[in-house]
BAZA-896531 format. One record per residue: residue number from 1; z, y, x of N, C-alpha, C in turn; residue in three letters. Coordinates in Angstrom, 3 decimals. Example, Ala and Ser with C-alpha at 12.3 -4.5 7.8 and 13.67 -1.06 7.14 Angstrom:
<atoms>
{atom 1; {7.800; -5.690; 13.190}; {7.800; -4.500; 12.300}; {7.800; -3.300; 13.200}; 'Ala'} {atom 2; {7.080; -2.250; 12.850}; {7.140; -1.060; 13.670}; {7.870; 0.030; 12.900}; 'Ser'} 
</atoms>
This chain:
<atoms>
{atom 1; {-54.351; 188.082; -11.715}; {-54.521; 187.239; -10.551}; {-54.803; 185.813; -10.998}; 'Met'} {atom 2; {-55.781; 185.187; -10.380}; {-56.111; 183.803; -10.701}; {-55.103; 182.857; -10.073}; 'Asp'} {atom 3; {-54.804; 181.804; -10.780}; {-53.925; 180.782; -10.222}; {-54.691; 180.007; -9.163}; 'Ala'} {atom 4; {-54.073; 179.797; -8.046}; {-54.690; 179.084; -6.938}; {-53.810; 177.883; -6.610}; 'Val'} {atom 5; {-54.442; 176.743; -6.370}; {-53.684; 175.549; -6.030}; {-53.030; 175.750; -4.665}; 'Trp'} {atom 6; {-51.726; 175.582; -4.571}; {-51.012; 175.856; -3.322}; {-51.029; 174.687; -2.331}; 'Pro'} {atom 7; {-52.197; 174.400; -1.774}; {-52.328; 173.295; -0.813}; {-51.388; 173.449; 0.367}; 'Trp'} {atom 8; {-51.243; 174.679; 0.850}; {-50.383; 174.905; 2.023}; {-48.927; 174.553; 1.720}; 'Arg'} {atom 9; {-48.508; 174.775; 0.487}; {-47.140; 174.426; 0.101}; {-46.969; 172.912; 0.130}; 'Val'} {atom 10; {-47.936; 172.178; -0.394}; {-47.866; 170.710; -0.382}; {-47.872; 170.204; 1.058}; 'Val'} {atom 11; {-48.719; 170.791; 1.908}; {-48.750; 170.399; 3.317}; {-47.408; 170.667; 3.988}; 'Glu'} {atom 12; {-46.814; 171.815; 3.712}; {-45.511; 172.144; 4.291}; {-44.455; 171.140; 3.855}; 'Ala'} {atom 13; {-44.429; 170.807; 2.568}; {-43.449; 169.837; 2.089}; {-43.664; 168.482; 2.759}; 'Met'} {atom 14; {-44.922; 168.082; 2.916}; {-45.239; 166.812; 3.566}; {-44.694; 166.770; 4.987}; 'Thr'} {atom 15; {-44.797; 167.890; 5.685}; {-44.337; 167.972; 7.072}; {-42.834; 168.208; 7.201}; 'Leu'} {atom 16; {-42.158; 168.387; 6.079}; {-40.720; 168.601; 6.119}; {-40.308; 170.034; 6.388}; 'Gly'} {atom 17; {-41.219; 170.961; 6.141}; {-40.893; 172.378; 6.299}; {-40.196; 172.848; 5.026}; 'Val'} {atom 18; {-39.015; 173.431; 5.141}; {-38.341; 173.930; 3.939}; {-39.208; 174.976; 3.237}; 'Pro'} {atom 19; {-39.370; 174.832; 1.934}; {-40.250; 175.712; 1.167}; {-39.443; 176.649; 0.280}; 'Val'} {atom 20; {-39.794; 177.936; 0.377}; {-39.263; 178.966; -0.510}; {-40.472; 179.678; -1.091}; 'Val'} {atom 21; {-40.526; 179.812; -2.405}; {-41.683; 180.436; -3.042}; {-41.243; 181.371; -4.160}; 'Ala'} {atom 22; {-42.068; 182.393; -4.366}; {-41.830; 183.314; -5.479}; {-42.102; 182.582; -6.789}; 'Ala'} {atom 23; {-41.292; 182.825; -7.766}; {-41.412; 182.158; -9.062}; {-42.773; 182.435; -9.693}; 'Ala'} {atom 24; {-43.453; 181.357; -10.068}; {-44.719; 181.420; -10.801}; {-44.907; 180.078; -11.484}; 'Ser'} {atom 25; {-45.768; 180.036; -12.481}; {-46.019; 178.772; -13.179}; {-46.567; 177.711; -12.230}; 'Asp'} {atom 26; {-47.481; 178.103; -11.356}; {-48.082; 177.153; -10.416}; {-47.014; 176.594; -9.474}; 'Val'} {atom 27; {-46.173; 177.465; -8.936}; {-45.130; 176.992; -8.029}; {-44.144; 176.086; -8.748}; 'His'} {atom 28; {-43.798; 176.419; -9.991}; {-42.884; 175.548; -10.748}; {-43.493; 174.161; -10.947}; 'Arg'} {atom 29; {-44.784; 174.098; -11.252}; {-45.449; 172.813; -11.474}; {-45.577; 171.997; -10.192}; 'Asp'} {atom 30; {-45.970; 172.645; -9.111}; {-46.251; 171.919; -7.877}; {-44.979; 171.639; -7.076}; 'Val'} {atom 31; {-44.186; 172.644; -6.850}; {-42.986; 172.476; -6.031}; {-41.896; 171.753; -6.795}; 'Ile'} {atom 32; {-41.745; 172.099; -8.054}; {-40.717; 171.499; -8.910}; {-39.370; 171.568; -8.205}; 'Ser'} {atom 33; {-38.771; 170.413; -7.919}; {-37.468; 170.403; -7.245}; {-37.604; 170.167; -5.745}; 'Asp'} {atom 34; {-38.813; 170.328; -5.214}; {-39.057; 170.085; -3.790}; {-38.834; 171.285; -2.902}; 'Gly'} {atom 35; {-38.389; 172.368; -3.469}; {-38.155; 173.575; -2.685}; {-37.339; 174.558; -3.489}; 'Gly'} {atom 36; {-37.275; 175.752; -2.975}; {-36.514; 176.803; -3.637}; {-37.490; 177.793; -4.268}; 'Ser'} {atom 37; {-37.415; 177.949; -5.578}; {-38.279; 178.874; -6.315}; {-37.389; 180.003; -6.820}; 'Ile'} {atom 38; {-37.703; 181.214; -6.385}; {-36.829; 182.350; -6.683}; {-37.640; 183.550; -7.138}; 'Val'} {atom 39; {-36.962; 184.492; -7.759}; {-37.587; 185.766; -8.122}; {-37.934; 186.514; -6.835}; 'Ala'} {atom 40; {-39.012; 187.310; -6.852}; {-39.430; 188.008; -5.632}; {-38.309; 188.796; -4.947}; 'Pro'} {atom 41; {-37.442; 189.412; -5.725}; {-36.365; 190.201; -5.112}; {-35.303; 189.328; -4.439}; 'Glu'} {atom 42; {-35.317; 188.017; -4.719}; {-34.357; 187.097; -4.106}; {-34.904; 186.404; -2.861}; 'Glu'} {atom 43; {-36.159; 186.690; -2.499}; {-36.779; 186.013; -1.363}; {-36.019; 186.167; -0.041}; 'Leu'} {atom 44; {-35.565; 187.361; 0.342}; {-34.867; 187.463; 1.636}; {-33.652; 186.535; 1.750}; 'Pro'} {atom 45; {-32.825; 186.509; 0.723}; {-31.640; 185.652; 0.758}; {-32.025; 184.172; 0.737}; 'Glu'} {atom 46; {-33.032; 183.829; -0.052}; {-33.473; 182.431; -0.136}; {-34.064; 181.963; 1.190}; 'Ala'} {atom 47; {-34.811; 182.833; 1.865}; {-35.370; 182.478; 3.175}; {-34.260; 182.269; 4.201}; 'Leu'} {atom 48; {-33.279; 183.131; 4.162}; {-32.152; 182.989; 5.082}; {-31.436; 181.653; 4.857}; 'Glu'} {atom 49; {-31.216; 181.298; 3.615}; {-30.562; 180.022; 3.298}; {-31.439; 178.841; 3.705}; 'Ala'} {atom 50; {-32.762; 178.953; 3.492}; {-33.682; 177.858; 3.818}; {-33.774; 177.620; 5.318}; 'Ala'} {atom 51; {-33.546; 178.652; 6.096}; {-33.582; 178.510; 7.549}; {-32.218; 178.148; 8.122}; 'Leu'} {atom 52; {-31.213; 178.149; 7.273}; {-29.853; 177.841; 7.721}; {-29.254; 176.673; 6.981}; 'Gly'} {atom 53; {-28.291; 176.939; 6.118}; {-27.517; 175.862; 5.497}; {-28.307; 174.945; 4.561}; 'Pro'} {atom 54; {-29.393; 175.434; 3.972}; {-30.168; 174.613; 3.032}; {-31.333; 173.877; 3.684}; 'Asp'} {atom 55; {-31.552; 174.068; 4.976}; {-32.749; 173.529; 5.642}; {-32.876; 172.014; 5.498}; 'Ala'} {atom 56; {-31.841; 171.274; 5.827}; {-31.922; 169.809; 5.789}; {-32.180; 169.310; 4.368}; 'Ala'} {atom 57; {-31.491; 169.890; 3.407}; {-31.665; 169.470; 2.004}; {-33.084; 169.763; 1.531}; 'Arg'} {atom 58; {-33.611; 170.952; 1.846}; {-34.960; 171.307; 1.414}; {-36.020; 170.451; 2.096}; 'Leu'} {atom 59; {-35.774; 170.038; 3.345}; {-36.719; 169.138; 4.030}; {-36.863; 167.826; 3.266}; 'Arg'} {atom 60; {-35.737; 167.237; 2.931}; {-35.733; 165.945; 2.229}; {-36.353; 166.087; 0.844}; 'Val'} {atom 61; {-35.950; 167.110; 0.096}; {-36.489; 167.310; -1.248}; {-37.998; 167.548; -1.208}; 'Leu'} {atom 62; {-38.449; 168.333; -0.246}; {-39.879; 168.622; -0.123}; {-40.690; 167.387; 0.223}; 'Gly'} {atom 63; {-40.199; 166.598; 1.161}; {-40.926; 165.378; 1.519}; {-40.975; 164.410; 0.344}; 'Gln'} {atom 64; {-39.889; 164.296; -0.387}; {-39.902; 163.441; -1.587}; {-40.931; 163.942; -2.593}; 'Asp'} {atom 65; {-40.934; 165.237; -2.861}; {-41.857; 165.811; -3.842}; {-43.304; 165.671; -3.387}; 'Arg'} {atom 66; {-43.562; 165.805; -2.100}; {-44.942; 165.749; -1.602}; {-45.588; 164.379; -1.829}; 'Ser'} {atom 67; {-44.777; 163.359; -1.967}; {-45.333; 162.018; -2.198}; {-46.029; 161.900; -3.558}; 'Arg'} {atom 68; {-45.770; 162.853; -4.436}; {-46.439; 162.860; -5.745}; {-47.904; 163.269; -5.618}; 'Ala'} {atom 69; {-48.280; 163.817; -4.458}; {-49.637; 164.307; -4.249}; {-50.298; 163.508; -3.134}; 'Phe'} {atom 70; {-51.059; 162.484; -3.502}; {-51.779; 161.708; -2.494}; {-53.155; 161.351; -3.038}; 'Ser'} {atom 71; {-54.087; 161.198; -2.113}; {-55.440; 160.817; -2.532}; {-55.443; 159.423; -3.146}; 'Trp'} {atom 72; {-54.617; 158.532; -2.632}; {-54.576; 157.162; -3.168}; {-54.110; 157.163; -4.624}; 'Ala'} {atom 73; {-53.015; 157.871; -4.911}; {-52.529; 157.884; -6.292}; {-53.501; 158.622; -7.209}; 'Ser'} {atom 74; {-54.153; 159.655; -6.697}; {-55.148; 160.368; -7.498}; {-56.318; 159.442; -7.831}; 'Thr'} {atom 75; {-56.771; 158.689; -6.846}; {-57.856; 157.731; -7.074}; {-57.478; 156.682; -8.105}; 'Gly'} {atom 76; {-56.265; 156.180; -8.011}; {-55.798; 155.188; -8.991}; {-55.797; 155.759; -10.398}; 'Glu'} {atom 77; {-55.377; 156.999; -10.539}; {-55.345; 157.627; -11.866}; {-56.757; 157.859; -12.407}; 'Arg'} {atom 78; {-57.680; 158.226; -11.526}; {-59.067; 158.425; -11.963}; {-59.644; 157.095; -12.438}; 'Val'} {atom 79; {-59.413; 156.029; -11.678}; {-59.929; 154.712; -12.095}; {-59.267; 154.249; -13.384}; 'Trp'} {atom 80; {-57.990; 154.498; -13.548}; {-57.311; 154.123; -14.795}; {-57.887; 154.889; -15.973}; 'Ala'} {atom 81; {-58.146; 156.161; -15.793}; {-58.747; 156.965; -16.847}; {-60.140; 156.413; -17.189}; 'Leu'} {atom 82; {-60.919; 156.105; -16.168}; {-62.272; 155.560; -16.365}; {-62.192; 154.222; -17.133}; 'His'} {atom 83; {-61.226; 153.392; -16.780}; {-61.087; 152.093; -17.451}; {-60.701; 152.278; -18.921}; 'Ala'} {atom 84; {-59.906; 153.305; -19.206}; {-59.499; 153.570; -20.584}; {-60.637; 154.099; -21.453}; 'Asp'} {atom 85; {-61.615; 154.723; -20.819}; {-62.742; 155.259; -21.594}; {-63.625; 154.141; -22.019}; 'Leu'} 
</atoms>
């Protein structure tokens, strides 16, 4: 399976939707500490927790993490890279 950039996950975190994802390299890189990353067999329990006792915490963590992904910061990094060349 090809790795696909999880735009919907970033959008969900931006909107404050608690995120639960199956463990993968892409999810670890993008979600990091902004959501709950679990083994596939742990998804039912993690979803239940994300919709209940962990909801508020995951909202805050996700919104914080989503700030790492913005067009403005990406543009700044591209210009910095260009200036370094």
